[in-house]
N, C-alpha and C positions, 0 to 999 in steps of 0.2 A: 504493501501500500505507501501509497506517495506520502511524504514525507507533511505535517502542516506547514513547513515553511519554503517547501520547495515552490520553484518556479512554478508556473504551468505552463505550457502550450500556448495558452491562450492570452498570455502576458505580451507575448512578441508580435501577434497577431498587428493587421497594420491595415485599415484604422483600429483603434481600439475597439471594442467589443461595450456594449453598455452594460452586463449584468451575466455573472458568469457563476453558476451553481455546481461546485464541483462536487462526484459520487466515487462510490469504491471501483473499482476495476476498470478494467482495457475494451477496447473494441479493437483485434487485429485488424490492417487493414487488405490484408491477406484474403479476407473473409467479404470481404466487398463484392461483388460480382452483378449483382443488380440494381437498376431505381425500378420501385413502382409506384403508382399515386392511386388516390382515391380512386372510385369513381365519378365523386361529387367535387375535384378537386378543381378541373375549369369552368365549372358552376360561375360562373359571375367575373370571370378573370378574367383582365384586359391583356391582348392579345396570344399568340397561340399557344395550340394545345402544350401540356407541361411534357408530354413526352418528346417534344422538340426541341424543349430547351434543356432539358435532361440531354438527349443524345446528341443535340447538335453544338451545344457547348461547352459539359457537364465533363462525360464520359470522355473526348476526346484529350482534356487535357488531364485528367485523371489517369490517362493511359501511359501519357507521359510523365507525369510527378509519380508515378508508381512502379513504370516499368512492367506495367500490366493490362489486363484486357477489360477494362467493365463492361460489359455488356449492354450495348447500345438499343435495346429493344426496350423499351419501357412499357412495364404490363397493370393495366389496371385489376388493380385488387382491393377486396373488401378487408381482410385481414394482414397483419404483420408477417413477416416472412425472414426466417433467418439470412442471416449474408446482402440486407437488400437494404437498401435508403427509399424511403418510403416516404413519399410528397404527402400533403393532407392538408386539409383549404380550413381553417381558422376567421370563418369573417368579423370575430370582434377584433384582428387585428388591423392597425392600420396600414396605408398600400404599402409603404415600405417594409415594415416591422417582422421579422422572420422570427421565430422559435426553432431553434435545436436544439435535439436530445440527441443524446451520444449514450447507448444501451453496448454489456459486454457482449448481447450476439445481435444488434441490427441501429439503425440510424433511423431516423422522424426527424421530418421539416416540416414546420407551419407555417401559411402564410395564410395569406386573403386576397392574391391575386401577383401576377406574373412581377411585375417589380418586387415583390418582397422572396418570393421561392428564388429568384436573380441575388436577389444581396443574403441570401442562404447560401447558395450554391458558393459564392465567392469564399465565405469565409471556411466551407469545409476542403473549398480546392489551397485554401493558403494552411491549411491545419495541416492536410496530409502531404502538404511537399514540408512543411516544416518537422514530422519525424520521423528522422534516419532510420529506430528504431520500428517504423512501420507497427506503433496502435497509437491509439488515439483515447485520450483520459476522458471516463465515463463525465458527464455532468449534461448541464445545460447551459445551453450559451440562449439569450432574452435582451436582444437589440433592436436597433432603430436610429434613425438620423438624426442630429442635431438642426440641419437646417435641407429645407426642400429643393434647393436646386443648387446640384454640384457639377458645375459644368466644367466643360477644355473649349475654347474653340482652334479650332483649326482654317488654320489659313489656307485655302487649294488657290487662293486667285495668286498668289506671285511667284510658287514653285507649286505645280502637280504634283498630287499623289495619284499614283493607278489604284483604281476602286480597293485590289488585293490587301494595300495600303491602310487605308482608313477602316476595312474591315479588322484590320487588326488592332490601329488604333483603339477601335469597339472592345473589342474584347481586353485591353490594356483598361480601359475605363471598368469595364465590368467589372473584375479583378478585383476593385481599388472601392469599389461601390459608389463610382460617377452615376449620374441620371442624367445626363443634357450633355450631346456634340452640339456646340455651336460651330455650324458649316459656314465658314466664309466662302460664299462661293463665286464671287464676279470685285472687280480690282480696273486701276489701271493699267497694271500688267498682264491682265487676261478675266475672259470671259468662259467661267467653265461651265455652263446650264448649259444645253439642248433645249433649244422652247420652238416648237412648231409652229411653221409661218414665217420663223425671223432666224433664216439659215447665213445669214453671215454673220448673226453671232458667235458662232463656231467654224464658219470657214474667215472670219477676218477675225475677231476680237479672242477668239480661242490662244493664239501664238504670236512669239515676238521673233524677231532676232537679236540673236547673239551675240557679240561683240567677236568671241571666240570663234565665229560661222554655225551654222545651221540654225535652226527654229525650238525652242521653249514652249510646250504650251499642249494641252487637251483638252479633253471637258468631259462630261457623264449623260451619259444616256439616259432617258428616262426608264429603261432597263436597271441602269447602273445603280438609278436615285433609289430604282423600288428594292434594288438587292442588298442596297446599306441601309433601306431603312427596317425592312425584313427582319435584319440579321440585327438592327437596334432596340427592336418592338422585341424578337428573342431577351432580349437583355435586361430590360424593363428602361431603356435608355430611349430619351426625347433628341431626336433630329429637328434642330433651328437653325433654319437654313437665313443669310442672311443675303441678302440681295439689296447694293449700296446704291444709296441713291441722298442729296442729287449729286453730292462729290463720289470722287472716286472712281469714276467711270468713264474715261476714256477709251481703255477695252469697246463697251460700246457705241460709243462715239467715232470712233476708229470703222465700225460698223455701219453707223447710221449718223452719219455727221448732221446729219438734217435735226436732230435733236439736242443740239447744241443754242448756242446762244448769235453764233458768226458763222455756221454753215460749212466750218475746218478745212480744207481736209486735215483726218490726223492718221496719227499711225497709233499701237499698241506700247503703250511707255515701256522701255525698257531699263528705265534709272528707276529707282526707288525717291519717295518723296512727296510732294501735295503739289498738285497742279490747276493750270489756273484755270480749264476750260472744266464745265460743268452741266447736267442738266438743264435745257433750258427753262424757267418756271411760267414763260408767260406764252407758251406755244399748248395748244390742248391737243399736239400730237405727240408731246414728250407723255402724258399722263393715258392718252392710248397704250402707247409704247408699255407702261410698265405695267398697265392694268391684263395686258397681255401675257405680260412677263410673271406677274403673279397668281392668276388664275392658274395656268400651268403649276404654276410653285404650290397650288393649294390644293393641285388635284395629285401630287407627288406628294407631301410631307400632311401627313394629319396633325404635325405640332398645332395645341392651340396657340402659339408664340411665334410672331414672320418676325423676323430682325429686317430692319432698313436701314441700317447704320446711321447717316444721317451727322457723321464728324469730317471733323478739314473742307469746311467746304468754301472756299475761297467765293468773296461778294463781288470782284471786281469785271465779271462778263454779265453780271446782272447792274450793276451801276450804270455800263454803258451799252446795255440791250434796251431801244425802243418797246421792246413787247413785252419783255420784264419789268419794266419804269410803268408801263401803261393798268399792269397789271396790280400791283403796287399802288395805283390812283383811284381802279376802277373797287379796288378792296377796303380801301381807309387804312391801307397799313402804313405804317411811321416811314420805315427806310428795310433794306434785302436782310436784314434778320428777322423781321416777324413776317417776310416774303418766305421766307427755310419753313418756319413753325406754319405760316397759311401751307406751305408743301407740303409736311408731315403731317399736319390734321387732315388735307383730303387724305391721304394713301391711309390713315390709320381708320376714318370714317368706311372709304371702300372696305379696310377687310373685317371690321369691326360687325360691318354687314353682311358678312358672311363668315360670323362666328369666331374668328382669329383676335388676337390682340400684336399690336405694334412693340415690335422691342426698338431703341435704339439708344445709341453711346450720349453721353450729358451733353451734348450740346442742343440734341432735342427740348430742355429744358425753356432755351431762349423764346420765348415768348407766350402766349396764353394757353400752356396744354393742358392743364388741371382745368382749366374750365369747360374745355371743349372737344378734350379726347380723354375722358376718367380712365377708362382701360388703358392707357399705356403704362410699362414699364419702361424703366431706366437704367440702362448700366453705365453706371459710374468708373472710370479710368482713370478719368487726372483726380486722382487724391481720392479723399472721400467726403469733397461737396458735396458734391452730384446726389449723391445715396442721401446726403441730407438734406438737402433742398429736396429731392422728390420724395422723401417720405413725411416730408413735414408738410408737401403739399397734398399728400392725399396718395401717392404714385406708390404699386410695388415698384422697388429696385434691384437691382442684382450689383453685386461688387467686385472692380476685377482692376483695383488700380496697379498702375508702373513700379510704385512700390516693392510689393509683395506676389504679384501673380505674373509679368510679365517673363515666361518661358524664354523667350528668344533671346533675352538678355544672357550674360557671360556670367555662368555660378561664381567667376569674382566679384559680378554685382549683387546678384540675386540670389545668393546660397541659401542651404538647405535649413538651412537655420531660421532664417529670414522668413523664407516659408513658411514655416511651422507655425509662428510669431504669428502669422494673421486672422483677424478676428473680420470678418464681413459686416458687423453690425458695429455703427459711429460711437463715438459717445457720448455723450449726452442725449441722447435719443428717449420720449419720452417711451411708456409699455407699447402705447397701440403704435408708432413711431417705428418701434424695434420689432413690431409683426411685420411690416413692410419692407420687411429686407428679408428678401424669400432667399437669397443665401451668396453665393461666390463660384468664382469660375477663375481656373488659370487660362492667359490667354497667352497661343504659340502662330505668333508671324510669324514669312518662313520668308523674309526678304534673303537673309544667309542662311534659311536653313531647306535644302534641300532634301525628299524625301530619305533618304539615305540616312538623314541625320535628327530623324525625330524623335529617334528614343533616348539620345545622348542628349537633346536637350531637355524632355522628358522628366527624365530619371534620372538620379530617385526625389527630384521636386515634386514631381506627380505624387506617391504613396505621402510627402507631406503635406501637399494640399489635400490630400482625401485627411487625414488627419485632423486639420482644422477644416473641414467644413460636414462631415462624418461626425466625428466625435464631440468636437470644441473641446477640446479639453482645459478644465482649471488651474493647470502647471504645464510650461509646455518645455523641458530641459533638452536642450536638442543634443547632447553629449548618451541622454538613452537611447534617444530616439532613435541615433544613427547607430549603436549596436540594435536595437531593433530591424533595423532596413538589413545588418545585415543576415537573420534568417528567413529573406528573401531572395537568398541566391537558387536555392531549389527553382522556384516558381517563377524566376527572372529566366533558367534554362527550359523550365516547361513552354513558355510564351516567347521564347529567343530574344526576350528583352537583349539590350545588351546597353546597359546604361550610361552616362559620365558620370560627370566629376562631382562630389557632393557643395564643394567651396574650393577656393583657394585662397588657404588662411595663408599663406605665408608671402611677405613680398621681400626680395632682396636687394639690398645698393650695397653702393662699392665706391672708394675715395681711392683717388692713387697717394702715398705717400712717396714724393720723391727723394725723400733721406735714404730712405730703405729699397728704393727704386720695386716697390708692391702695389700691387690692388688689398684693401683688406675689404672682405666682404661679412656682408652684417645680415641679420636676417629678423624679422618685426612683425609682429600676430595682427591679423588684420579682419574686418567683417565684423561680423556680431556672433562673434566665437569665445564669447567668454565661458560656457558652458562645459563646451571640451573640454577646456586644460583646466577647468578643476580638480582639486588633489595635487598627483603628482608632476612635478613639474616637465612640460614637455624638452623632448629635445630633439634633435633636427642632422640629418644623415644627408653630407654631401657626396654625390659625384660629380666630376670635374673630367670633360674632355673637351679637346681630343689632347693627346699627352705636349701635342704644338701649335699655336695658334699663329697662326695666318691674318693680313687682309682679308679671305677669301674664307677662312673656316677659324674662327674667331675662338679663345676660350673659352667654352660652355660651362657655366657653376648651374650644376642641377640640385636643388635640393627639397627634403620633403620631411615632411612636420611630420613625428613619431610621440604616438598617444597609447601610452601599456605595453609597447612596444612594438603598436601598429602604426602604419600608413594613415596620415588623417587627410585629407583630403588631393588636391591635384598638386602635383610639385610645384614648385619655381622655379625660372629661371633666366639666371643673368646674364648675358654673353658679354665677357671684353676682348678687348686690343691694345697691345704695347704698338710705338710706334715714334717716331723721331720726332713729332709735333706733341705727345703728349706733355700736358697738363704747363703749356708754352702760353706766351701772354696772346692771348686774341681782342682784336676788337672791331665789333660791325658797327659799319658805315651806313647812315642814309635810308634808315629801315625801320618799321614799327615794328622788330620784335617783341617778340614773348617769352622773356626767361631769361636766365647767364647766360651770356653765350661762351662764357666755361665747356658748357654741353658741346661744342661743337671741339675738345679738346682734351675730354676726360678721361678716354680710356673706355666708356663704354657706350656700348652699340643701345638703339631701340627697335625696338617690338611692333607688333603692326597694330597695337594699339595705339592709339591716335596720341591719349591721357597719358602714360606712362612715366612722364613727368622726365624722358630722355629725348627729346625731341627739340632742336629749335627753330621755330616757327616768325616768319613775315606774314605781314598780312597786307596782299595788297601792291608787294613790290618785291623788288630784289633781294635776294641773297647779297653781299658787299662784305667779307670775311677778309682779316689780315690776320697772319699770322708768323710771330719771330720767333724763329726757330732758333738764335742765341750765336749763329756761328754758320758760317757756309756751309754747305751742304750738298755733296754729291747724289741729287733726288734722280733718286729710279722709279718712284708710283707715286701719285696723287687718286684717293684714293676716295670718295663722300656716297652718300645712299639718300635716297631722296622715298618719301612716301608720296602714294597717291589712296587719298582716300575721296573718291569723289562724291559718296552720297554727304561729306560734312564738306563738301567745300574747300578739299582739301587737292590740287594740285602736282605732275611733276614740273619742274619746269623745262620751260623751250628749250635753253640749252645752258653747259656749263663751260666757262673759262676758267683759265689756270693762267695766273703770270706770276712772273720774276722779277726781287730785284735784290741788286747790293745794297740798296742802303731806305730802302722803303719809300723814296721819291720815284726814282727813273722807275717804270714799271715797262716787261717786256711778255711778248705769248708766248707759251710755254708748249700750249694744247686746247683744243677744246675738243666736246663731245657732244653728241644728240640722243634722242632716245627714240624709241617709234612705238611706243604702248600707248594705246586710245583713250583718250581723257573720260571715254563712257566707258571703262572697264568698271563693272562692280564690284568688283571684289579690293578688298586693301591689298595692295602690293606696295612691294620696296622695292626701288631700282638701283643700281648702284652705277656711278660715272666714276670712269676713270681717267687719265691721263698720265703719260709715261716724259717727265719733263727730258730727260737725256741733257742734264747739266744742273751747273752749281749756282745755288743761292742763297741768300741769308734769311730772305722777305717772302714769304708766300703769300697772293690774292688768288682768294676761289669767288667768283661772281656766276653767281645764276640767273637766271633771267627767267624771272616769274610770265605765268603762260598770261597776265590779267586778269578782268574780271570772269566770274563764273561763265561760262559758255552761253549761248542761244537756247538750247537743247534743256539746260538746267533748272532746276525747282526756284533755282534763286538767282536766276540770268541776271546778268548785270553787276549783283554785287559783290563784295570783296571776296578775293578768291587768297587761300592762304601757300605760302611752301612750308615744307618742315621737311629742315635738314637732322643729318645723324653727322656722326663723326666724323673730323676732316686729315685721313687718315695717310701719314704722310710716313715712305718709305726710302731708303736709303741704300750704296751699296755696301756701305759694313754691315746691314742687316744681313747678308746672305750667308748660310751656312752650306758648308760640305754639300745639304739635297737640296740647295738654292730656297732654305726660307727661312723665313726671320727666325730669330732667337726665340723662347717661352719665355714670357714674363709670367714672373713668382705673383703667386696669393697668399692671402693669411685670412684663416677663415675664421671670424669669431661672430 
């Protein structure tokens, strides 16, 4: 018999269950050979028959977890059977609540409807995955959610996901008791839903040209959508479609430019950002188009909620549009913001007349939403203020703020500890207002997340969000939660989940000491990770590669935080290089430089993160940097790297020129270089510029010519762009050793 103080497998479930009453004995998993359902188990249940649920999801997953075959044929039975999981209906339970009873010779699962059975099966699946000894402890689980809306936004507009991937996402949501898939189907960069009678939406709007050549895109047919919705219904998950309006619609305008204010032409956007062209609010054709699209959406999606976006809609085109201005005048509206409110209300009333509720981002609060569209749901993403305003105005709200819920952010910005701390109920709300908070959602935007990287962004943060929304624990100790996550590895293997990292808990910094001729590398803790390092002091394990540093292959220091002897989070990496300009006097002339010019000669290389503190930035001007090398040197190589992050307005220089001088006054050219990287490349890239002077000089000057303002295609067209320069690396002939490589520099780890 289990000792009273021993840990139960139930203690490690994610999300935590509401109540567990242990009993004597165990149930051997090898005895689980069949699933049965009461003859009346489907009576009144929403969704497909229970045998479909058990056979379609539970049995294959259990096969992988247990490495054995559970008979997928679910029989209807009125009595208990040894070795069976029996599904039984209890009409008194709320829709998503369940009761799981584990006896020495059988299992029983009670729920009132499909969602409750799905949540109970998720608990059973985790329990089975977590039992290396092959036996479940006997007892009763009584469980239910803290919030009615526990969602994930999946952005299919920026990067298209195959149907198989969307189905896999549903399986992952079900395993952690989520109940909403918010499916973002239209964007500036792609329209993903086939609509009868509007062929150009998928012929034109579903595809975009790529800088590297070829096209990216795809779309979902009606059969594809029905397949996704059917699978979701089996799992007790509601699929909420999002059709963006009035902004984020350039893919639609590329297909049907007559729906715009200007008439186009347009192309499906290849860049991320906010674009000025939106649906024309003054054209009746716009609303005829949207109603045709939404009518098809209502046929495909039984969800009571339809999301219409409503965010980030610039008003420049409406201000200049005679039709939109006439609409404002006819309806007695004050300005373009009220015109957007009128636009959303019109669509919302159309949906309400068909029994559906409009959902929109918190921008839809701008105007008389409460008085004219009382059933609208507000999704608050710009912090919690939108949720507070919505709840106090009598609106239901879903909360998904950038601070806790944006899973496109790197774990160094949004780690597991911060997700775990999420509570969708803003402080200060009265009890009746708190009841307006339906729940929360994680948002996975996919600008930088192709479909093969979804798992790395979702896990392990998705289980942390599940814990916050299902259990809403009073205490949220991140260290204990991470230890619970270790028990999910068998489930990850069963569902073929390839998780990313929980956090980036270390920051590395380095300083050059001329006296000792070495860099000192030090580490510090970052992020919301206090609970992870409570108790014994953590230590750090270093790895240094390569053994020899060169300008092309710098010395990389990799550090891993160790807590209780185990790696914690992702390792930190810093790259160091030793060269002749290291720590030499440097001046930057005629620039609006941001930061210390000594960043150009500190021997520390920048990463692809523009805000890592290692890049020297110039705003809309050239970089003109001069270095005093201290003595005449026979220069062999001058090497400097620049960052391009087009979405942030950071572009490579048009050209880089190296000049030499003996006295710092009279300059002579030593070489020039350019590049062939397109400015519209979506990814962040680091590009080296190298010159081989083959001359002797004491003074060195690097002149990098700015590309000018942001180009015409850019969302910030005409506004200042930036240059971001890295280390100016200088080598002379004395640096060469017998292998033709510069001699390595020393480092001190502290």
